[in-house]
GUVEXVEX-235799 format. One record per residue (C-alpha): z, x, y; chain; residue number from 1. Coordinates in nm, 4 decimals, padded with zeros to 6 digits. Example, Ala and Ser with C-alpha at 12.3 -4.5 7.8 and 13.67 -1.06 7.14 Angstrom:
BEGIN
<r><z>00.7800</z><x>01.2300</x><y>-00.4500</y><kette>A</kette><nr>1</nr></r>
<r><z>00.7140</z><x>01.3670</x><y>-00.1060</y><kette>A</kette><nr>2</nr></r>
END
This chain:
BEGIN
<r><z>22.6402</z><x>07.2738</x><y>01.6923</y><kette>A</kette><nr>1</nr></r>
<r><z>22.6679</z><x>06.9412</x><y>01.8719</y><kette>A</kette><nr>2</nr></r>
<r><z>22.9239</z><x>06.6948</x><y>01.9957</y><kette>A</kette><nr>3</nr></r>
<r><z>23.0056</z><x>06.3916</x><y>01.7861</y><kette>A</kette><nr>4</nr></r>
<r><z>22.8268</z><x>06.0952</x><y>01.9422</y><kette>A</kette><nr>5</nr></r>
<r><z>23.1314</z><x>05.8685</x><y>01.9014</y><kette>A</kette><nr>6</nr></r>
<r><z>23.4057</z><x>06.1172</x><y>01.9954</y><kette>A</kette><nr>7</nr></r>
<r><z>23.3216</z><x>06.3870</x><y>02.2531</y><kette>A</kette><nr>8</nr></r>
<r><z>23.6385</z><x>06.5804</x><y>02.1615</y><kette>A</kette><nr>9</nr></r>
<r><z>23.4905</z><x>06.6642</x><y>01.8199</y><kette>A</kette><nr>10</nr></r>
<r><z>23.2148</z><x>06.9200</x><y>01.7650</y><kette>A</kette><nr>11</nr></r>
<r><z>23.0120</z><x>06.9436</x><y>01.4451</y><kette>A</kette><nr>12</nr></r>
<r><z>22.8392</z><x>07.2505</x><y>01.3044</y><kette>A</kette><nr>13</nr></r>
<r><z>22.5466</z><x>07.2199</x><y>01.0603</y><kette>A</kette><nr>14</nr></r>
<r><z>22.2561</z><x>07.4405</x><y>00.9632</y><kette>A</kette><nr>15</nr></r>
<r><z>21.9160</z><x>07.3543</x><y>01.0987</y><kette>A</kette><nr>16</nr></r>
<r><z>21.7067</z><x>07.6529</x><y>00.9901</y><kette>A</kette><nr>17</nr></r>
<r><z>21.8659</z><x>07.9431</x><y>00.8097</y><kette>A</kette><nr>18</nr></r>
<r><z>21.7224</z><x>08.2303</x><y>00.6106</y><kette>A</kette><nr>19</nr></r>
<r><z>22.0412</z><x>08.3421</x><y>00.4412</y><kette>A</kette><nr>20</nr></r>
<r><z>22.2902</z><x>08.1427</x><y>00.2367</y><kette>A</kette><nr>21</nr></r>
<r><z>22.3375</z><x>07.7875</x><y>00.3538</y><kette>A</kette><nr>22</nr></r>
<r><z>22.6903</z><x>07.6675</x><y>00.4380</y><kette>A</kette><nr>23</nr></r>
<r><z>22.8675</z><x>07.3350</x><y>00.4270</y><kette>A</kette><nr>24</nr></r>
<r><z>22.8778</z><x>07.1546</x><y>00.7609</y><kette>A</kette><nr>25</nr></r>
<r><z>23.2150</z><x>07.1355</x><y>00.9309</y><kette>A</kette><nr>26</nr></r>
<r><z>23.3783</z><x>06.9716</x><y>01.2298</y><kette>A</kette><nr>27</nr></r>
<r><z>23.6438</z><x>07.0938</x><y>01.4684</y><kette>A</kette><nr>28</nr></r>
<r><z>23.8229</z><x>07.0011</x><y>01.7871</y><kette>A</kette><nr>29</nr></r>
<r><z>24.0052</z><x>07.2035</x><y>02.0502</y><kette>A</kette><nr>30</nr></r>
<r><z>24.3804</z><x>07.1491</x><y>02.0193</y><kette>A</kette><nr>31</nr></r>
<r><z>24.6459</z><x>07.1381</x><y>02.2934</y><kette>A</kette><nr>32</nr></r>
<r><z>24.6736</z><x>07.5193</x><y>02.2876</y><kette>A</kette><nr>33</nr></r>
<r><z>24.2983</z><x>07.5523</x><y>02.3548</y><kette>A</kette><nr>34</nr></r>
<r><z>24.2311</z><x>07.6785</x><y>02.0019</y><kette>A</kette><nr>35</nr></r>
<r><z>23.9690</z><x>07.5448</x><y>01.7598</y><kette>A</kette><nr>36</nr></r>
<r><z>24.1134</z><x>07.3332</x><y>01.4808</y><kette>A</kette><nr>37</nr></r>
<r><z>23.9144</z><x>07.2384</x><y>01.1682</y><kette>A</kette><nr>38</nr></r>
<r><z>23.9036</z><x>06.8696</x><y>01.0858</y><kette>A</kette><nr>39</nr></r>
<r><z>23.9420</z><x>06.8205</x><y>00.7114</y><kette>A</kette><nr>40</nr></r>
<r><z>23.8008</z><x>06.4932</x><y>00.5863</y><kette>A</kette><nr>41</nr></r>
<r><z>23.5563</z><x>06.4481</x><y>00.8751</y><kette>A</kette><nr>42</nr></r>
<r><z>23.2745</z><x>06.2201</x><y>00.7601</y><kette>A</kette><nr>43</nr></r>
<r><z>22.9294</z><x>06.3251</x><y>00.8705</y><kette>A</kette><nr>44</nr></r>
<r><z>22.6878</z><x>06.0470</x><y>00.9513</y><kette>A</kette><nr>45</nr></r>
<r><z>22.4109</z><x>06.0363</x><y>00.6918</y><kette>A</kette><nr>46</nr></r>
<r><z>22.0561</z><x>06.0152</x><y>00.8192</y><kette>A</kette><nr>47</nr></r>
<r><z>21.8758</z><x>05.7004</x><y>00.7246</y><kette>A</kette><nr>48</nr></r>
<r><z>21.5766</z><x>05.7654</x><y>00.4994</y><kette>A</kette><nr>49</nr></r>
<r><z>21.2492</z><x>05.7640</x><y>00.6854</y><kette>A</kette><nr>50</nr></r>
<r><z>21.4134</z><x>05.8347</x><y>01.0189</y><kette>A</kette><nr>51</nr></r>
<r><z>21.3869</z><x>06.1590</x><y>01.2053</y><kette>A</kette><nr>52</nr></r>
<r><z>21.1223</z><x>06.3382</x><y>01.3945</y><kette>A</kette><nr>53</nr></r>
<r><z>20.7700</z><x>06.2726</x><y>01.2888</y><kette>A</kette><nr>54</nr></r>
<r><z>20.4860</z><x>06.5151</x><y>01.3371</y><kette>A</kette><nr>55</nr></r>
<r><z>20.3208</z><x>06.5178</x><y>01.6775</y><kette>A</kette><nr>56</nr></r>
<r><z>19.9913</z><x>06.3273</x><y>01.6737</y><kette>A</kette><nr>57</nr></r>
<r><z>19.7881</z><x>06.3774</x><y>01.9917</y><kette>A</kette><nr>58</nr></r>
<r><z>19.5747</z><x>06.0743</x><y>01.9019</y><kette>A</kette><nr>59</nr></r>
<r><z>19.8733</z><x>05.8377</x><y>01.8883</y><kette>A</kette><nr>60</nr></r>
<r><z>20.1163</z><x>06.0118</x><y>02.1234</y><kette>A</kette><nr>61</nr></r>
<r><z>19.8850</z><x>06.0589</x><y>02.4230</y><kette>A</kette><nr>62</nr></r>
<r><z>19.7154</z><x>05.7657</x><y>02.5932</y><kette>A</kette><nr>63</nr></r>
<r><z>19.3461</z><x>05.7564</x><y>02.6771</y><kette>A</kette><nr>64</nr></r>
<r><z>19.4372</z><x>05.7576</x><y>03.0469</y><kette>A</kette><nr>65</nr></r>
<r><z>19.6519</z><x>06.0705</x><y>03.0061</y><kette>A</kette><nr>66</nr></r>
<r><z>19.3645</z><x>06.2455</x><y>02.8239</y><kette>A</kette><nr>67</nr></r>
<r><z>19.1181</z><x>06.1441</x><y>03.0937</y><kette>A</kette><nr>68</nr></r>
<r><z>19.3321</z><x>06.2652</x><y>03.3852</y><kette>A</kette><nr>69</nr></r>
<r><z>19.4302</z><x>06.5924</x><y>03.2176</y><kette>A</kette><nr>70</nr></r>
<r><z>19.0783</z><x>06.6784</x><y>03.0993</y><kette>A</kette><nr>71</nr></r>
<r><z>18.9212</z><x>06.5939</x><y>03.4342</y><kette>A</kette><nr>72</nr></r>
<r><z>19.1738</z><x>06.8210</x><y>03.6035</y><kette>A</kette><nr>73</nr></r>
<r><z>19.1095</z><x>07.1005</x><y>03.3532</y><kette>A</kette><nr>74</nr></r>
<r><z>18.7323</z><x>07.0898</x><y>03.3747</y><kette>A</kette><nr>75</nr></r>
<r><z>18.7012</z><x>07.0466</x><y>03.7515</y><kette>A</kette><nr>76</nr></r>
<r><z>18.8538</z><x>07.3936</x><y>03.7771</y><kette>A</kette><nr>77</nr></r>
<r><z>18.6021</z><x>07.5539</x><y>03.5437</y><kette>A</kette><nr>78</nr></r>
<r><z>18.3310</z><x>07.4429</x><y>03.2976</y><kette>A</kette><nr>79</nr></r>
<r><z>18.3994</z><x>07.6928</x><y>03.0178</y><kette>A</kette><nr>80</nr></r>
<r><z>18.7132</z><x>07.8548</x><y>02.8802</y><kette>A</kette><nr>81</nr></r>
<r><z>18.8050</z><x>08.1002</x><y>02.6097</y><kette>A</kette><nr>82</nr></r>
<r><z>19.0536</z><x>07.9642</x><y>02.3564</y><kette>A</kette><nr>83</nr></r>
<r><z>19.3705</z><x>08.1178</x><y>02.5039</y><kette>A</kette><nr>84</nr></r>
<r><z>19.2686</z><x>08.0296</x><y>02.8566</y><kette>A</kette><nr>85</nr></r>
<r><z>19.1874</z><x>07.6725</x><y>02.7465</y><kette>A</kette><nr>86</nr></r>
<r><z>19.5267</z><x>07.6405</x><y>02.5770</y><kette>A</kette><nr>87</nr></r>
<r><z>19.7030</z><x>07.7515</x><y>02.8959</y><kette>A</kette><nr>88</nr></r>
<r><z>19.5027</z><x>07.5200</x><y>03.1203</y><kette>A</kette><nr>89</nr></r>
<r><z>19.5595</z><x>07.2241</x><y>02.8869</y><kette>A</kette><nr>90</nr></r>
<r><z>19.9346</z><x>07.2913</x><y>02.8859</y><kette>A</kette><nr>91</nr></r>
<r><z>19.9313</z><x>07.2810</x><y>03.2669</y><kette>A</kette><nr>92</nr></r>
<r><z>19.7077</z><x>06.9774</x><y>03.3117</y><kette>A</kette><nr>93</nr></r>
<r><z>19.8733</z><x>06.7690</x><y>03.0388</y><kette>A</kette><nr>94</nr></r>
<r><z>20.2134</z><x>06.8527</x><y>03.1904</y><kette>A</kette><nr>95</nr></r>
<r><z>20.0961</z><x>06.6742</x><y>03.5068</y><kette>A</kette><nr>96</nr></r>
<r><z>20.0710</z><x>06.3536</x><y>03.3001</y><kette>A</kette><nr>97</nr></r>
<r><z>20.4126</z><x>06.4088</x><y>03.1357</y><kette>A</kette><nr>98</nr></r>
<r><z>20.2845</z><x>06.5547</x><y>02.8072</y><kette>A</kette><nr>99</nr></r>
<r><z>20.4652</z><x>06.8781</x><y>02.7226</y><kette>A</kette><nr>100</nr></r>
<r><z>20.2700</z><x>07.0993</x><y>02.4825</y><kette>A</kette><nr>101</nr></r>
<r><z>20.4125</z><x>07.3935</x><y>02.2900</y><kette>A</kette><nr>102</nr></r>
<r><z>20.2027</z><x>07.6294</x><y>02.0781</y><kette>A</kette><nr>103</nr></r>
<r><z>20.1527</z><x>07.4049</x><y>01.7741</y><kette>A</kette><nr>104</nr></r>
<r><z>20.1041</z><x>07.0941</x><y>01.9836</y><kette>A</kette><nr>105</nr></r>
<r><z>19.8335</z><x>07.2493</x><y>02.1989</y><kette>A</kette><nr>106</nr></r>
<r><z>19.6570</z><x>07.3682</x><y>01.8808</y><kette>A</kette><nr>107</nr></r>
<r><z>19.6727</z><x>07.0133</x><y>01.7391</y><kette>A</kette><nr>108</nr></r>
<r><z>19.5428</z><x>06.8777</x><y>02.0695</y><kette>A</kette><nr>109</nr></r>
<r><z>19.2479</z><x>07.1200</x><y>02.0825</y><kette>A</kette><nr>110</nr></r>
<r><z>19.1596</z><x>07.0308</x><y>01.7218</y><kette>A</kette><nr>111</nr></r>
<r><z>19.1636</z><x>06.6593</x><y>01.8078</y><kette>A</kette><nr>112</nr></r>
<r><z>18.9582</z><x>06.7118</x><y>02.1236</y><kette>A</kette><nr>113</nr></r>
<r><z>18.6945</z><x>06.9070</x><y>01.9273</y><kette>A</kette><nr>114</nr></r>
<r><z>18.6881</z><x>06.6553</x><y>01.6391</y><kette>A</kette><nr>115</nr></r>
<r><z>18.6449</z><x>06.3628</x><y>01.8820</y><kette>A</kette><nr>116</nr></r>
<r><z>18.3792</z><x>06.5630</x><y>02.0707</y><kette>A</kette><nr>117</nr></r>
<r><z>18.5822</z><x>06.5341</x><y>02.3902</y><kette>A</kette><nr>118</nr></r>
<r><z>18.5319</z><x>06.9089</x><y>02.4248</y><kette>A</kette><nr>119</nr></r>
<r><z>18.2603</z><x>07.1203</x><y>02.2652</y><kette>A</kette><nr>120</nr></r>
<r><z>18.2957</z><x>07.4728</x><y>02.1352</y><kette>A</kette><nr>121</nr></r>
<r><z>17.9864</z><x>07.6845</x><y>02.1848</y><kette>A</kette><nr>122</nr></r>
<r><z>17.9567</z><x>08.0163</x><y>02.0039</y><kette>A</kette><nr>123</nr></r>
END
């Protein structure tokens, strides 16, 4: 659910991720009696093809300087980490350079760092 970007009095409801039966999006507003009122004929803005969120790419989305600062901070604390500990430390140190990493993003980052030999995994 979100507010219409052109009219803050209108709210729209659409599915993002749903396991059950999908439903048609709808719009409503709150009337003078403080009750929700469906808006028949509301036109939803169509997304332009090719627009939308693209997949996170740590190579393109993080600058060399951000990598350098975050990795120096991570590895001045300790020389070796287990995977989970490394993921946690990278989340913290990259956050200091304004890069927020969730679970999938930190996994993508670690993969990039290993592929570019910026970090080395020893067995």
